[in-house]
N, CA, C and O atoms as CSV, one atom per row, in Angstrom:
chain,resi,resn,atom,element,x,y,z
A,1,MET,N,N,-1.092,-20.380,26.689
A,1,MET,CA,C,0.163,-18.926,26.080
A,1,MET,C,C,0.058,-19.932,24.398
A,1,MET,O,O,-0.169,-20.972,23.779
A,2,THR,N,N,0.522,-18.255,24.459
A,2,THR,CA,C,-0.010,-18.064,22.439
A,2,THR,C,C,1.464,-16.988,22.251
A,2,THR,O,O,1.460,-15.992,22.974
A,3,GLY,N,N,2.512,-17.153,21.443
A,3,GLY,CA,C,3.264,-17.312,20.346
A,3,GLY,C,C,2.790,-15.416,20.210
A,3,GLY,O,O,1.645,-15.019,19.994
A,4,PRO,N,N,4.034,-14.510,20.409
A,4,PRO,CA,C,3.833,-13.367,19.685
A,4,PRO,C,C,3.380,-13.285,18.174
A,4,PRO,O,O,3.765,-14.042,17.283
A,5,ARG,N,N,2.165,-11.842,17.990
A,5,ARG,CA,C,1.286,-11.687,17.245
A,5,ARG,C,C,1.477,-10.127,16.867
A,5,ARG,O,O,1.709,-9.006,17.321
A,6,ARG,N,N,1.156,-11.030,15.465
A,6,ARG,CA,C,2.590,-10.299,14.651
A,6,ARG,C,C,1.550,-8.553,14.013
A,6,ARG,O,O,0.441,-8.702,13.500
A,7,LEU,N,N,2.113,-7.227,14.169
A,7,LEU,CA,C,1.592,-5.924,14.284
A,7,LEU,C,C,1.743,-5.683,12.865
A,7,LEU,O,O,2.408,-6.390,12.107
A,8,SER,N,N,1.022,-4.539,12.515
A,8,SER,CA,C,0.399,-4.033,11.770
A,8,SER,C,C,-0.093,-5.015,10.223
A,8,SER,O,O,-0.772,-4.425,9.382
A,9,VAL,N,N,0.057,-5.560,10.133
A,9,VAL,CA,C,-0.470,-6.679,9.015
A,9,VAL,C,C,-1.642,-6.070,7.519
A,9,VAL,O,O,-2.823,-5.732,7.437
A,10,PRO,N,N,-0.695,-6.174,6.729
A,10,PRO,CA,C,-1.520,-5.381,5.944
A,10,PRO,C,C,-2.669,-6.783,5.310
A,10,PRO,O,O,-2.630,-8.014,5.315
A,11,VAL,N,N,-3.849,-5.456,4.696
A,11,VAL,CA,C,-5.252,-6.282,4.103
A,11,VAL,C,C,-5.328,-5.716,2.895
A,11,VAL,O,O,-4.563,-4.871,2.430
A,12,ARG,N,N,-6.440,-6.289,2.306
A,12,ARG,CA,C,-5.924,-6.366,0.575
A,12,ARG,C,C,-6.232,-4.831,0.649
A,12,ARG,O,O,-5.643,-4.152,1.489
A,13,VAL,N,N,-7.455,-4.070,-0.504
A,13,VAL,CA,C,-7.390,-2.924,-0.723
A,13,VAL,C,C,-8.410,-2.709,-1.990
A,13,VAL,O,O,-8.629,-3.808,-2.500
A,14,ALA,N,N,-9.090,-1.676,-2.649
A,14,ALA,CA,C,-9.540,-1.497,-3.424
A,14,ALA,C,C,-9.330,-0.594,-4.267
A,14,ALA,O,O,-10.144,0.304,-4.479
A,15,VAL,N,N,-7.839,-0.743,-5.063
A,15,VAL,CA,C,-7.257,1.079,-5.692
A,15,VAL,C,C,-7.475,1.100,-7.303
A,15,VAL,O,O,-7.353,0.209,-8.143
A,16,ASN,N,N,-7.767,2.178,-7.381
A,16,ASN,CA,C,-7.864,2.527,-8.726
A,16,ASN,C,C,-6.620,3.494,-8.599
A,16,ASN,O,O,-6.530,4.330,-7.699
A,17,ALA,N,N,-5.558,3.280,-9.697
A,17,ALA,CA,C,-4.422,3.746,-9.990
A,17,ALA,C,C,-4.533,4.648,-10.821
A,17,ALA,O,O,-5.597,4.543,-11.430
A,18,ARG,N,N,-3.628,5.909,-11.289
A,18,ARG,CA,C,-3.213,6.781,-12.837
A,18,ARG,C,C,-2.101,5.378,-13.308
A,18,ARG,O,O,-1.487,4.602,-12.575
A,19,ASP,N,N,-2.159,5.454,-14.719
A,19,ASP,CA,C,-0.697,5.396,-15.189
A,19,ASP,C,C,0.008,5.246,-14.690
A,19,ASP,O,O,0.460,4.129,-14.940
A,20,ASP,N,N,0.868,6.056,-13.527
A,20,ASP,CA,C,1.918,6.400,-13.508
A,20,ASP,C,C,1.948,5.094,-11.846
A,20,ASP,O,O,2.984,4.726,-11.292
A,21,GLY,N,N,0.879,4.784,-11.542
A,21,GLY,CA,C,0.632,4.554,-10.243
A,21,GLY,C,C,0.310,5.265,-9.353
A,21,GLY,O,O,-0.434,4.496,-8.744
A,22,MET,N,N,0.304,6.078,-8.858
A,22,MET,CA,C,-0.455,6.730,-8.194
A,22,MET,C,C,-2.025,6.775,-7.757
A,22,MET,O,O,-2.873,7.275,-8.495
A,23,PRO,N,N,-2.317,6.236,-6.557
A,23,PRO,CA,C,-3.593,6.029,-6.129
A,23,PRO,C,C,-4.375,6.920,-6.115
A,23,PRO,O,O,-3.955,7.843,-5.417
A,24,GLU,N,N,-6.139,7.269,-6.920
A,24,GLU,CA,C,-7.111,7.844,-7.188
A,24,GLU,C,C,-7.609,7.203,-6.796
A,24,GLU,O,O,-7.228,7.464,-5.655
A,25,ILE,N,N,-8.327,6.346,-6.648
A,25,ILE,CA,C,-9.701,5.490,-5.758
A,25,ILE,C,C,-8.972,4.662,-4.796
A,25,ILE,O,O,-8.243,3.721,-5.110
A,26,VAL,N,N,-9.302,5.217,-3.155
A,26,VAL,CA,C,-9.108,3.677,-2.453
A,26,VAL,C,C,-10.214,3.728,-1.743
A,26,VAL,O,O,-10.792,4.769,-1.430
A,27,ASP,N,N,-10.660,2.251,-1.369
A,27,ASP,CA,C,-12.016,2.205,-1.568
A,27,ASP,C,C,-13.190,2.832,-1.704
A,27,ASP,O,O,-14.043,2.448,-0.903
A,28,ASP,N,N,-13.441,3.471,-2.275
A,28,ASP,CA,C,-14.666,4.192,-3.332
A,28,ASP,C,C,-14.789,5.169,-2.487
A,28,ASP,O,O,-15.911,5.670,-2.409
A,29,HIS,N,N,-13.997,5.568,-1.859
A,29,HIS,CA,C,-12.514,7.028,-1.513
A,29,HIS,C,C,-11.978,7.739,-2.284
A,29,HIS,O,O,-10.846,7.450,-2.673
A,30,GLU,N,N,-12.371,8.428,-2.556
A,30,GLU,CA,C,-11.193,9.228,-3.686
A,30,GLU,C,C,-9.468,10.062,-2.838
A,30,GLU,O,O,-9.289,10.460,-1.687
A,31,VAL,N,N,-8.798,10.040,-3.685
A,31,VAL,CA,C,-7.741,10.437,-3.307
A,31,VAL,C,C,-7.938,11.266,-3.037
A,31,VAL,O,O,-8.937,11.536,-3.703
A,32,GLU,N,N,-7.480,13.004,-1.768
A,32,GLU,CA,C,-7.644,14.201,-2.330
A,32,GLU,C,C,-5.889,14.753,-2.052
A,32,GLU,O,O,-5.389,15.860,-1.850
A,33,ALA,N,N,-5.416,13.569,-2.149
A,33,ALA,CA,C,-4.020,13.689,-1.330
A,33,ALA,C,C,-3.085,13.265,-0.837
A,33,ALA,O,O,-2.992,13.183,0.388
A,34,VAL,N,N,-1.546,12.639,-2.183
A,34,VAL,CA,C,-0.459,11.718,-1.650
A,34,VAL,C,C,0.282,13.227,-0.547
A,34,VAL,O,O,0.744,14.362,-0.668
A,35,ARG,N,N,-0.050,12.184,0.488
A,35,ARG,CA,C,1.686,13.015,1.142
A,35,ARG,C,C,2.953,12.360,0.741
A,35,ARG,O,O,4.017,12.974,0.668
A,36,GLU,N,N,2.788,10.856,0.434
A,36,GLU,CA,C,4.254,11.015,0.856
A,36,GLU,C,C,5.181,9.844,0.577
A,36,GLU,O,O,5.735,9.499,1.621
A,37,SER,N,N,5.675,8.843,-0.864
A,37,SER,CA,C,6.002,8.173,-1.540
A,37,SER,C,C,6.728,7.404,-1.774
A,37,SER,O,O,7.336,7.664,-2.812
A,38,TRP,N,N,7.249,5.766,-0.928
A,38,TRP,CA,C,8.050,5.181,-2.068
A,38,TRP,C,C,8.866,4.333,-1.767
A,38,TRP,O,O,9.049,4.672,-0.597
A,39,LEU,N,N,9.929,2.920,-2.017
A,39,LEU,CA,C,10.079,2.199,-2.978
A,39,LEU,C,C,10.829,1.822,-1.956
A,39,LEU,O,O,11.668,2.507,-1.370
A,40,VAL,N,N,10.302,-0.048,-1.599
A,40,VAL,CA,C,11.402,-0.155,-0.940
A,40,VAL,C,C,11.472,-1.577,-1.128
A,40,VAL,O,O,10.679,-2.430,-0.731
A,41,GLU,N,N,13.080,-1.787,-2.130
A,41,GLU,CA,C,13.095,-2.809,-2.453
A,41,GLU,C,C,13.986,-3.799,-1.854
A,41,GLU,O,O,15.132,-3.365,-1.733
A,42,ASP,N,N,13.729,-5.615,-1.230
A,42,ASP,CA,C,14.472,-6.228,-0.758
A,42,ASP,C,C,14.619,-7.408,-0.506
A,42,ASP,O,O,13.537,-7.736,-0.019
A,43,ARG,N,N,15.289,-8.304,-0.523
A,43,ARG,CA,C,15.168,-9.509,-0.124
A,43,ARG,C,C,15.121,-9.372,-1.761
A,43,ARG,O,O,14.087,-8.919,-2.252
A,44,TRP,N,N,16.065,-9.701,-2.509
A,44,TRP,CA,C,16.058,-9.192,-4.196
A,44,TRP,C,C,17.027,-10.432,-3.899
A,44,TRP,O,O,16.559,-11.434,-4.439
A,45,TRP,N,N,18.359,-10.727,-3.140
A,45,TRP,CA,C,18.368,-12.074,-3.533
A,45,TRP,C,C,18.162,-13.487,-3.301
A,45,TRP,O,O,19.062,-14.318,-3.422
A,46,THR,N,N,16.576,-13.846,-2.857
A,46,THR,CA,C,16.312,-14.752,-2.285
A,46,THR,C,C,14.624,-15.443,-3.414
A,46,THR,O,O,13.622,-15.153,-4.067
A,47,GLU,N,N,15.169,-16.091,-3.071
A,47,GLU,CA,C,13.686,-16.596,-4.880
A,47,GLU,C,C,12.128,-15.487,-4.905
A,47,GLU,O,O,11.306,-14.984,-5.671
A,48,ARG,N,N,12.596,-15.628,-3.135
A,48,ARG,CA,C,10.616,-13.850,-2.346
A,48,ARG,C,C,11.633,-12.996,-2.052
A,48,ARG,O,O,12.435,-12.747,-1.153
A,49,PRO,N,N,11.134,-12.449,-3.717
A,49,PRO,CA,C,11.947,-10.753,-3.170
A,49,PRO,C,C,10.570,-10.054,-2.794
A,49,PRO,O,O,9.481,-10.625,-2.851
A,50,LEU,N,N,10.797,-8.562,-2.349
A,50,LEU,CA,C,9.414,-7.626,-1.887
A,50,LEU,C,C,10.347,-6.286,-3.068
A,50,LEU,O,O,10.970,-5.250,-2.835
A,51,ARG,N,N,10.024,-6.958,-4.177
A,51,ARG,CA,C,8.921,-4.801,-4.511
A,51,ARG,C,C,7.681,-4.615,-3.413
A,51,ARG,O,O,6.844,-5.372,-2.921
A,52,ARG,N,N,8.096,-2.845,-3.262
A,52,ARG,CA,C,6.491,-1.928,-3.175
A,52,ARG,C,C,6.666,-0.539,-3.155
A,52,ARG,O,O,7.580,-0.014,-2.518
A,53,ARG,N,N,5.901,0.046,-3.768
A,53,ARG,CA,C,5.398,0.639,-3.765
A,53,ARG,C,C,4.325,1.938,-2.743
A,53,ARG,O,O,3.147,2.107,-3.056
A,54,TYR,N,N,4.980,2.745,-1.542
A,54,TYR,CA,C,3.893,3.436,-1.084
A,54,TYR,C,C,3.053,3.996,-1.156
A,54,TYR,O,O,3.385,4.931,-1.884
A,55,TRP,N,N,1.715,4.161,-0.796
A,55,TRP,CA,C,1.786,5.748,-0.836
A,55,TRP,C,C,1.032,5.926,0.525
A,55,TRP,O,O,0.500,4.958,1.068
A,56,GLU,N,N,1.006,6.889,0.938
A,56,GLU,CA,C,0.220,7.420,2.323
A,56,GLU,C,C,-0.577,9.155,1.644
A,56,GLU,O,O,-0.311,10.333,1.407
A,57,VAL,N,N,-1.707,8.089,1.610
A,57,VAL,CA,C,-2.493,9.942,1.207
A,57,VAL,C,C,-3.645,9.465,1.853
A,57,VAL,O,O,-3.731,8.437,2.525
A,58,VAL,N,N,-4.492,10.253,1.613
A,58,VAL,CA,C,-6.007,11.333,2.348
A,58,VAL,C,C,-6.713,11.293,1.081
A,58,VAL,O,O,-6.541,11.589,-0.102
A,59,THR,N,N,-8.047,10.532,2.267
A,59,THR,CA,C,-9.178,11.128,1.525
A,59,THR,C,C,-9.667,11.467,1.452
A,59,THR,O,O,-10.354,11.403,2.471
A,60,ALA,N,N,-10.557,12.764,-0.097
A,60,ALA,CA,C,-11.876,13.101,0.804
A,60,ALA,C,C,-12.752,13.262,1.696
A,60,ALA,O,O,-13.293,14.340,1.938
A,61,SER,N,N,-13.081,11.679,2.552
A,61,SER,CA,C,-13.927,11.254,4.073
A,61,SER,C,C,-12.665,12.052,5.010
A,61,SER,O,O,-12.866,12.276,6.204
A,62,GLY,N,N,-11.538,12.396,4.433
A,62,GLY,CA,C,-10.576,13.050,5.683
A,62,GLY,C,C,-9.141,11.920,6.606
A,62,GLY,O,O,-8.335,11.997,7.533
A,63,ARG,N,N,-9.614,10.965,5.541
A,63,ARG,CA,C,-9.144,9.589,6.624
A,63,ARG,C,C,-7.838,9.543,5.709
A,63,ARG,O,O,-7.811,9.693,4.487
A,64,ASN,N,N,-6.662,9.283,6.640
A,64,ASN,CA,C,-4.980,8.814,6.112
A,64,ASN,C,C,-4.858,8.454,5.830
A,64,ASN,O,O,-4.510,9.246,4.953
A,65,ASP,N,N,-4.563,7.043,5.168
A,65,ASP,CA,C,-3.937,6.396,4.769
A,65,ASP,C,C,-2.381,5.476,3.928
A,65,ASP,O,O,-1.794,5.851,2.913
A,66,VAL,N,N,-2.104,4.379,4.682
A,66,VAL,CA,C,-1.011,3.877,4.198
A,66,VAL,C,C,-1.207,2.815,3.318
A,66,VAL,O,O,-1.236,1.745,3.926
A,67,VAL,N,N,-1.406,2.673,1.669
A,67,VAL,CA,C,-1.704,1.918,0.995
A,67,VAL,C,C,0.286,1.497,0.136
A,67,VAL,O,O,1.228,2.284,0.058
A,68,PHE,N,N,0.231,0.152,-0.292
A,68,PHE,CA,C,1.553,0.091,-1.209
A,68,PHE,C,C,0.483,-0.809,-1.927
A,68,PHE,O,O,-0.538,-1.424,-1.621
A,69,HIS,N,N,1.314,-0.546,-3.136
A,69,HIS,CA,C,1.159,-1.503,-4.084
A,69,HIS,C,C,2.537,-2.305,-4.378
A,69,HIS,O,O,3.580,-1.727,-4.684
A,70,ASP,N,N,2.325,-4.598,-4.163
A,70,ASP,CA,C,2.839,-5.181,-4.631
A,70,ASP,C,C,3.624,-5.414,-6.105
A,70,ASP,O,O,3.030,-6.183,-6.860
A,71,LEU,N,N,4.710,-4.924,-6.535
A,71,LEU,CA,C,4.958,-4.901,-7.568
A,71,LEU,C,C,4.821,-6.444,-8.253
A,71,LEU,O,O,3.900,-6.868,-8.951
A,72,GLU,N,N,5.999,-7.107,-7.835
A,72,GLU,CA,C,6.114,-8.681,-7.770
A,72,GLU,C,C,4.079,-8.996,-8.322
A,72,GLU,O,O,3.633,-9.379,-9.403
A,73,SER,N,N,3.645,-8.774,-7.557
A,73,SER,CA,C,1.862,-9.743,-8.222
A,73,SER,C,C,0.669,-8.470,-8.575
A,73,SER,O,O,-0.545,-8.664,-8.625
A,74,GLY,N,N,1.359,-7.160,-8.795
A,74,GLY,CA,C,0.675,-6.512,-8.687
A,74,GLY,C,C,-0.701,-6.772,-7.552
A,74,GLY,O,O,-1.298,-7.831,-7.750
A,75,ARG,N,N,-0.964,-6.338,-6.982
A,75,ARG,CA,C,-1.674,-6.236,-6.318
A,75,ARG,C,C,-1.642,-4.934,-4.939
A,75,ARG,O,O,-0.523,-4.856,-4.431
A,76,TRP,N,N,-2.486,-4.160,-4.448
A,76,TRP,CA,C,-3.072,-3.172,-3.209
A,76,TRP,C,C,-2.981,-4.194,-2.232
A,76,TRP,O,O,-3.066,-5.422,-2.266
A,77,TRP,N,N,-2.735,-3.125,-1.123
A,77,TRP,CA,C,-2.736,-3.728,0.015
A,77,TRP,C,C,-2.349,-3.070,0.993
A,77,TRP,O,O,-1.132,-2.908,1.090
A,78,ARG,N,N,-3.242,-2.475,2.038
A,78,ARG,CA,C,-4.109,-1.061,2.706
A,78,ARG,C,C,-2.794,-2.032,4.595
A,78,ARG,O,O,-2.876,-3.147,5.108
A,79,GLN,N,N,-2.039,-1.055,4.855
A,79,GLN,CA,C,-0.521,-0.807,6.059
A,79,GLN,C,C,-0.708,-0.005,7.171
A,79,GLN,O,O,-0.471,1.198,7.281
A,80,ARG,N,N,-1.358,-1.135,8.356
A,80,ARG,CA,C,-1.430,0.273,9.419
A,80,ARG,C,C,-0.460,-0.267,10.439
A,80,ARG,O,O,-0.172,0.402,11.432
């Protein structure tokens, strides 16, 4: 028997963003629309704070994606 399985594990994604942080291209797909954006700040009292800016986007290919920019590491991730 195995332990519990993590759901919705983020995976690295290539993102080109504007100066204000908004994604313009996600994995070589142009972003046509941003549905929503939100900021998550948690664990600020620990040695491993969590600071992420999430973007729900629609690409030119019709794909709906949620990507986030890890504001601590500078890396981009896709969340499913």
